[in-house]
C-alpha positions, 0 to 999 in steps of 0.5 A: 827908144823904149825897151821891151821885155817878153813874157811867155806862159805855158798854161794848161789850156793855152799859152800867153805871150805878152810884151811889156815895157820896162815900167810894167805897161802891157804893150801887147798880149795874145793867147793860143789855145791847145788840148789836154788829152785823157786817154785812160782814167787817171791820165792827163797828157799834152803834146809839147810840140803843140805848146810850141806851135801855139807859142810860134803862131801867137807870137807871129800874130802878136808881132805883126798885128801890133807892128812891134819892132823886134829889135827893142825886145831886150830879153825873154822869160818863159814860165810854165805849168808844173810836173811835166816829164818831157822825154827828148832824144839826143836830137831834141825830138819829143818821144811821147806825150807828156803826162802833166800835173793832173796826171796820176797814172804813177800812183802804184810806182809811188807805193812800190818806192815807199815800200823800198825807200823811207819816206822820211829819207826822201822828205828830208832831201826834197821837202816834198812827199812822194806823190804821183802828180810829181815829175819823178814818179812819172819818169819811173813810170816810163821806165817800167811801162815804156822802156823803149821811151826810157832807153831813148831818153836823152834828158827830161824837160819841164814846160818852160825849159822845153820852150827855152830849148825850142828858142835856144837849142840849150838844155836847162832845168831851172830851180823853181821847177826842181821840186818835181823831183824827189832827187832834188836837194831842196836845201841846197838847190842841187841834184841829190846823186845818192838818191838818184841811184836809190830811186833808179834814176839815171843822173844824165837824164837831169838837165844842168841847173840854172837860177831862174833869171840866169841867161841860158842862151840866145834865140836861134836863126831857126826859132827867129824864123818860126816865131818872127823874133830877132836872132840873138835875143837873150833867154833866161831859164824862166820858172814855175808858172805859180812862182812867176805869178808870185813874183808878178804879183809883187810877192818877194819878201818873207811872209808875203802871199800870193793867191792863185786864180788860174786853171789850178788854185792855191797860194804861195807864201814866200819864206827866207827860211827852209819850211817843209811840211808833208801836207804842202809843197815846197819850192824854190821861189824864182827869187834867189835865196827864197822858198815858196811854201805852196798849197796847190789844188786842182780846183780853180778857174778850171772848175768855172771853165768846166761849168760854163762849157757844160751848163753855160749856154745861157750865159754865153748868149747873154754875153753875146747880146751884151758884149761882155763875157760869159764869166762876167755874167756867171759872176753877177749871178753868183752875186745874187745868191746869199753867202753859203749858197743856202746850204749848198757846198761844193768839193772841187776835187775835179781831177783828184786833189793835191794839197792838202789831202793828196788823194788822186781818187778824190772826186767833185761833189755838190752836196745839198741840192734840192728843188729850190737851188738854181744854176746861180746857186751852183755857180756860187757854191763852185766859187765857195768850194774853191775858196774853201780849198784855199783856206784848207791850205792856208790853215795848214800852212799857218799850223806849219809856222807860216804867218799870213796877213794879206794875199796878193791875188793873181789870174783870171779869177781875180777879175771877179770882184764877187769871187775875190770877196768870197775868198776874202770872207772865207779865209778872213784875209785882206786880198789885194789885187794887181794887174791880175790878167798879166801877173804870170807873164809879168813875172816871167818878163821880170826875170829876163829884166833882171837877167839882162841888167835892165833892173839892178835887182828884184826889188827895183823890178817890182817897185817899177812894174807892180801896182795894186788896183783894188783891195777886198777886206773880209766881211765878218758877218759873212765870215761867220757864215762861212766858218760853219760851212767850212766845217761841213766842207771838211767833214764831207770829204772825210765821210766820203773818202772811202766812197771815193776809193770804191768809185 
């Protein structure tokens, strides 16, 4: 009898659930959408219970439609978006919508902390700058602006640990999501009690820490009824979506690098030594004893999703007629435009920007429009702008001492051969593409597989499940063109930064 592993991904726009055989073959997968709410400028919220409703209904449908024998599911892994701040009371009730990774409401809080505590002291412990996108400033925002919520809060959860809680009724914090807290010691993988006091955070708000593949609990009777799963299935702590995607893309050894093509963009460089840089992001990998030096940008697949929603009526209609997808049609259009988009340059700062500029007031810009430009030019410029942001982060990482020769692409954006080739040309790096659509859920499932003993270690898990589908080598001629426009890309931000602040 074949064993199954279940991966659950809590993304920004939707959850994905996928069932795998132990050789990595996808048995079934399905997604369920939910909303992001923008109640005020700089705010971006979601309702955690809407995540759970989507997960539960999507699981029920997947199991029923595919007539899955739930007895064959040996373990469950959950990954999720970063930097949530889910406040729950002692009964597990969510007390308010959670600000997510795009939320920058805590900017003033960060400035207040920096005036009280040395930034060097904070960075020395956590290996990350103090920025409003992170979890800890959001908790302090609750404390200052929603004291009634703060007073009722029993513990703060992350997106994946909330779903783990709904499945098992066990509270947890995996180590790969610890980087959202400036009171998490990035060298030791423990809570920094002294910094908790200095930052004004109650230590009791922080859940117990787990290795990402460690079994936290088992599917409860209540969760089984809501999802269709069997009571007693082991559930591991899970981890950060980017880290699980990194594992699912086959990146687990020093120097290997994942390129992220989901809602957000960026890269994750695996390192076996502590390597922090204030311009980048440092987290634990889901693989023990390794870290990820990350570049995290707000502009990724979300840029094209936005463009399609606002301007893609023609592509939607064409896709309907041809039986394709609007993203494929947009990718095809972009392929008809010359590298450099004939001088059209895009800054993909659609919700501020994270690394390496760390400016919540940064804004998206199309520069170089004229009457000769078409929608196809704008699509290609959008692809190229995201690629420039990737190169910007890679350049900073290499300045910090990281060595990157090859990228493993993942996420829906990797399905576009045009976009992936643009990224190879812009960065000058070889890009290998494994099973891009399932890398993140596969990584979550592999955590469960290692945790319950279906694989002896992570090397065996990757060896049995990850295969490269295609390879993109950089085109030298295109790379020269992009080197010119990349310099313009960087200068544009430098010259517009002040105006963005005024805006």
